[in-house]
C-alpha positions in Angstrom: 116.8 124.2 64.0 114.1 126.1 65.1 113.8 126.9 68.9 110.2 126.6 70.5 109.6 128.7 73.5 108.4 126.1 76.4 105.6 126.8 79.2 106.5 127.4 82.8 104.5 126.4 85.8 104.2 123.8 88.5 101.9 123.2 91.4 101.7 120.8 94.1 99.2 119.3 96.6 99.1 116.6 99.3 96.2 115.1 98.2 96.0 111.2 98.1 93.5 108.5 96.9 90.9 106.7 98.5 90.7 103.2 98.7 88.4 102.8 95.7 90.3 105.0 93.7 93.7 103.3 94.7 92.2 100.1 93.5 91.4 101.5 90.1 94.9 102.7 89.8 96.0 99.2 90.3 94.0 97.6 88.0 95.9 95.7 85.1 94.4 97.7 82.6 95.9 101.0 83.8 99.2 101.4 82.0 101.0 104.0 84.1 101.5 102.7 87.2 102.6 99.2 89.0 100.3 97.6 91.1 102.1 98.7 94.2 103.0 102.3 93.6 99.9 104.2 94.4 101.4 106.5 96.4 103.3 107.9 93.4 100.4 107.7 91.6 98.3 110.1 94.0 101.1 112.4 93.9 101.3 112.5 90.3 97.5 113.0 89.8 97.8 115.9 92.2 100.0 117.7 90.0 97.3 117.7 87.4 96.4 120.8 85.4 92.6 120.0 85.5 91.0 121.2 88.5 88.3 118.4 89.0 91.0 116.0 88.9 92.8 117.3 91.8 89.5 117.5 93.7 89.0 113.6 93.4 91.9 113.0 95.3 91.3 114.7 98.7 91.6 111.8 101.2 94.5 111.8 103.6 96.4 108.5 104.6 99.3 107.7 107.1 101.1 106.0 103.9 100.7 109.1 101.6 102.1 111.3 104.4 105.1 108.7 104.7 105.6 108.6 101.2 106.0 112.6 101.2 108.8 112.6 103.7 112.3 114.2 102.4 114.2 111.9 104.5 115.4 114.7 107.1 117.7 112.1 108.8 119.9 111.9 105.6 122.5 114.9 105.3 121.7 116.9 102.3 124.4 117.2 99.6 123.6 120.3 97.8 124.9 123.8 98.1 123.3 126.7 96.8 124.6 128.5 93.9 127.2 130.9 94.4 130.2 132.3 92.6 132.5 130.3 95.1 131.1 127.0 94.6 130.4 127.3 91.1 133.9 128.9 90.1 132.5 131.3 87.5 130.6 128.3 85.7 128.1 130.1 83.2 125.1 127.7 82.9 122.3 128.2 80.3 119.7 125.9 78.7 116.9 126.1 76.2 114.3 123.9 74.4 115.5 123.3 70.9 112.2 121.7 69.4 109.0 119.6 70.8 106.5 117.4 69.2 103.4 115.7 70.7 102.2 112.3 70.5 98.6 111.2 71.1 98.9 109.6 74.4 101.2 109.5 77.3 105.0 109.2 76.9 105.9 106.0 79.0 109.6 105.9 77.9 112.1 107.1 75.6 115.4 105.5 74.2 118.3 106.6 71.8 120.2 104.6 69.7 122.9 106.6 67.4 120.7 109.5 66.1 117.4 107.9 66.4 115.1 108.5 69.2 112.5 105.8 70.1 109.2 107.2 71.8 106.7 104.8 73.7 103.3 106.4 73.5 100.7 103.9 75.0 101.5 100.7 73.2 103.1 102.2 70.0 106.6 103.2 69.5 107.3 105.9 67.1 111.0 106.6 65.7 112.3 110.0 65.1 115.5 110.9 63.3 117.2 113.7 65.6 119.6 114.6 62.7 116.5 116.6 61.3 113.8 116.3 63.9 111.6 114.0 61.4 109.3 111.2 62.2 110.6 107.9 60.3 108.0 105.4 61.3 105.9 103.8 63.9 105.8 100.1 65.1 104.1 97.8 67.3 101.0 99.8 66.3 98.9 96.7 65.3 99.7 95.1 68.8 97.1 97.1 71.2 96.7 94.0 73.2 100.5 94.2 74.1 99.4 97.4 76.6 101.9 100.2 77.1 105.6 99.7 76.4 107.6 100.1 79.6 111.1 100.2 78.8 113.3 99.9 75.4 116.9 99.1 75.3 119.6 98.1 72.6 121.9 95.5 71.9 124.1 94.4 69.0 121.9 96.0 66.5 118.6 94.5 68.1 115.9 96.2 70.1 114.1 94.9 72.9 110.8 96.2 74.3 109.2 95.5 77.7 105.4 95.5 77.8 102.3 95.6 80.2 101.2 92.1 78.8 103.9 90.6 80.7 106.2 89.9 77.5 109.5 91.1 76.0 109.6 91.7 72.3 112.8 91.6 70.1 113.1 93.6 67.0 115.3 94.3 64.4 115.5 97.5 62.2 115.3 96.5 58.6 117.0 99.4 56.5 116.2 99.9 52.8 116.3 102.4 50.4 112.9 103.0 50.4 112.3 103.1 54.1 113.1 101.5 57.8 111.0 99.3 59.2 111.2 97.2 62.5 110.5 93.5 62.2 109.3 91.4 65.2 112.1 88.5 65.5 110.6 87.0 68.8 108.8 87.1 72.0 110.6 86.2 75.3 109.7 83.6 76.6 110.2 81.9 73.0 107.7 78.9 72.2 110.4 76.7 72.1 111.6 77.8 75.6 108.1 76.9 76.7 107.6 73.6 75.0 111.1 72.5 76.3 109.6 73.0 79.9 105.9 72.5 80.0 105.9 68.9 80.3 107.2 68.5 84.0 105.4 69.6 86.9 108.4 71.3 88.5 108.5 73.9 85.9 105.5 75.3 87.2 105.0 78.1 90.0 101.8 79.5 91.8 101.2 82.8 90.7 97.5 83.2 92.1 95.3 81.1 94.4 93.9 79.3 91.6 96.7 79.5 88.9 100.1 78.1 87.8 102.2 79.0 85.3 105.9 78.1 84.0 108.7 80.2 86.2 110.2 81.3 83.0 106.9 83.6 82.5 106.2 87.0 84.1 103.0 87.2 85.6 102.4 90.9 85.9 104.1 94.1 83.7 107.5 94.0 82.8 108.6 97.4 84.1 112.2 97.1 82.9 114.6 95.7 80.7 118.5 95.7 80.3 121.3 93.9 78.2 124.8 93.4 79.4 127.5 90.9 78.3 125.2 88.5 77.0 122.5 88.4 79.4 119.1 90.3 79.6 117.8 91.2 82.5 113.9 91.8 82.8 111.9 93.2 86.3 108.3 93.0 86.7 105.5 94.3 88.9 105.4 90.3 89.9 108.1 91.1 92.2 110.5 89.0 90.3 114.0 89.3 88.2 114.6 87.1 85.6 117.9 86.6 83.5 118.1 85.4 79.9 120.7 84.3 77.4 120.6 86.5 74.4 122.4 84.2 72.4 119.2 81.8 72.1 116.7 83.7 74.3 116.7 80.9 76.7 115.7 82.0 80.2 118.1 81.1 83.0 117.1 82.3 86.3 114.1 83.7 88.0 114.8 85.1 91.2 111.9 86.6 93.9 113.7 90.0 94.0 111.4 92.1 96.4 108.3 92.0 98.6 106.8 94.3 96.2 106.7 95.5 92.5 110.1 96.1 90.9 110.1 99.2 89.2 113.7 99.6 87.5 116.6 97.6 86.8 120.1 99.0 86.3 123.1 96.8 85.4 127.0 97.8 85.8 129.5 97.3 83.5 131.1 94.3 85.8 127.8 92.8 86.0 126.2 93.9 89.0 122.3 94.2 89.0 120.6 97.0 90.8 117.1 96.5 91.4 114.4 99.3 92.7 111.1 98.3 94.5 107.8 99.5 95.7 109.0 97.9 99.2 111.1 101.1 99.2 114.5 99.0 98.9 117.0 98.6 96.5 119.0 95.3 96.1 122.2 94.3 94.9 122.7 91.2 92.8 125.9 89.5 91.5 127.0 86.0 89.7 129.3 84.0 91.1 129.4 85.1 94.8 129.9 82.7 97.4 131.0 80.2 94.8 127.4 80.2 93.2 127.3 80.5 89.5 123.9 82.0 89.8 122.9 85.3 90.5 122.7 85.7 94.5 121.8 88.9 96.6 124.9 90.7 97.6 123.4 93.6 99.7 119.9 95.4 100.2 120.0 99.2 100.4 117.5 100.6 102.6 117.1 104.6 103.3 113.8 105.4 101.1 110.4 106.1 102.5 108.4 104.8 99.8 108.7 103.5 96.4 111.8 103.4 94.4 111.2 104.2 90.7 114.6 105.0 89.2 118.0 104.4 89.5 121.2 105.8 87.4 124.9 104.8 87.9 128.1 106.7 87.2 130.3 106.0 84.4 132.4 103.6 86.7 129.9 102.1 88.9 131.0 103.5 92.0 127.8 105.8 92.6 124.4 105.0 92.6 121.5 107.5 92.5 118.1 106.5 93.3 115.0 108.6 93.1 111.8 107.7 95.2 108.1 109.0 95.8 109.6 110.7 98.9 111.0 113.6 96.5 114.6 112.9 97.4 117.6 111.5 95.2 119.7 109.2 97.4 123.5 109.1 96.5 125.2 105.7 97.6 128.8 105.2 97.1 131.5 102.0 97.7 132.8 101.7 101.1 135.0 99.4 102.5 133.6 99.4 105.8 129.8 99.1 104.8 127.7 96.5 103.2 128.9 97.1 99.5 127.3 100.7 99.5 126.2 103.3 101.6 124.2 106.3 101.6 126.3 109.5 101.5 123.4 112.0 101.3 120.2 113.2 99.6 119.6 115.8 96.7 116.3 117.8 97.6 114.5 120.4 95.7 111.9 118.4 93.6 108.4 119.2 95.1 106.9 115.7 93.6 108.0 112.1 93.1 111.3 111.5 91.4 110.2 109.4 88.4 113.5 109.5 86.2 117.0 109.6 86.5 120.1 110.0 84.3 123.7 110.3 84.5 125.5 111.9 81.7 129.2 113.1 81.5 129.4 114.6 84.9 125.9 115.5 85.5 122.8 114.0 87.1 119.4 114.9 85.2 116.3 114.1 87.3 112.4 114.1 86.3 109.5 114.5 88.6 106.2 114.7 89.1 106.3 118.4 89.6 106.6 118.8 86.0 110.5 120.0 86.2 113.6 118.5 85.3 116.6 119.5 87.6 120.2 119.2 86.2 122.8 118.6 89.3 126.7 118.4 89.1 129.3 117.3 91.5 131.7 120.3 92.5 135.3 119.3 93.3 136.4 116.3 95.3 134.1 117.2 97.9 130.9 115.3 98.4 128.7 118.3 97.1 126.3 118.9 94.6 124.7 122.1 92.9 121.4 122.2 91.0 122.5 124.0 88.2 119.5 124.2 86.2 115.6 123.7 86.6 113.9 123.0 83.1 110.5 123.9 82.8 107.8 123.5 80.4 106.1 120.0 80.8 102.3 120.4 81.8 102.2 116.9 83.2 104.9 114.6 85.2 108.1 114.0 83.5 108.0 110.1 83.0 111.4 109.3 81.2 114.6 111.1 80.2 117.5 110.1 78.0 120.8 111.5 76.9 121.5 112.0 73.1 124.1 109.8 71.8 126.7 112.0 70.2 125.2 115.0 71.7 127.6 116.0 74.2 130.1 118.2 73.1 132.5 120.3 74.9 130.6 122.4 77.2 127.2 121.2 75.8 124.7 118.2 76.7 121.6 117.2 74.6 118.9 115.4 76.5 115.4 114.5 75.7 112.3 114.3 78.0 108.9 112.7 77.8 105.9 113.5 79.8 102.2 112.3 80.7 101.3 115.2 79.0 102.1 113.4 75.6 104.9 115.8 74.5 108.6 115.4 74.1 110.8 118.2 74.3 114.6 118.0 73.3 116.9 120.4 75.4 120.4 121.8 75.1 122.3 122.3 78.5 125.5 124.4 77.8 128.5 124.8 80.7 131.1 127.2 80.0 133.9 128.9 82.5 134.2 132.5 82.4 137.7 133.6 81.6 
């Protein structure tokens, strides 16, 4: 396997958009940001490598200044690297290989040895065993808009799209080739036909427009599957729950006051949603003798839009990343309302755009074009930033851990950026004798 060198460099400014530019960023035709995340958008554009783009965003505003705060009131959990707190731990990392796509990378996902790369409306599949491109699907569906999220369940692939729909695919394997077949689009035709007659099934989505409550009315920003249920969130502020067996929409919840950017589901079925309204909300089924999902708690500490969430393996720790440049660590406490913040991880110079938890490592990607690797040290609530991975020329939009890529002392992750490049990294951890 060849190793390609990575480029280095990052710069940030505190420039923000004018009202007119903000409207353009919020346009439905914009494939990168939600209708309510312009503060993140301005920060990402401020990291552009093109001077003319940087000069476009020169007007300051109170909201953007708030979005750049690094939560000084929240205790910092990180410790500086030293022989004492690292306990003779050696850390190294390198880029194994990289490849370029024609459009910006909007999300990544891994199933077995296959890496799924969403670039615009196209989804490309790569074999990580030999680093080869296998095929591309959804390439004829340009009207679907950009792909926001990809997840897997029982051999099926679920994709969330800009056009307010969720698509279900199946991988067909033959001797000649592998291809993906579109099985269904949510909401399904049968589901719509069963409901369209009754007026009670319609909700108002705009001043002069109504539609069925089972339909998202804006881009679907995230999708997750757990224990026979499909969870989808959208810039329309809603959380919807679908039954995976027959693809029927069971519930629709007005989850937030602004665009919902991310959904994460723990093994026990607890649902976490992160929104541009600066809040994280926790949802559960069966609470208060209610068979439907209801609100358990609202977690409020971030100063701007929440973009990414990640859960520890046992679901006891929640990590959240936002435009305020901080990663907050939430842990369960009996005395608190479900979860309370224990502190913040700081170091990124731009909005936090993606988070993943792999083994005992937390990996974060940012608008500052870098990736940081964090580890909790011992039993104390202290974290060290073990490494800063540089090389992308634009904001890091998506991260994914390679399934089966974790061996003793080694972790493999993939990163996707708005520069259209995907990089595969190997992080090595070893103890000195």
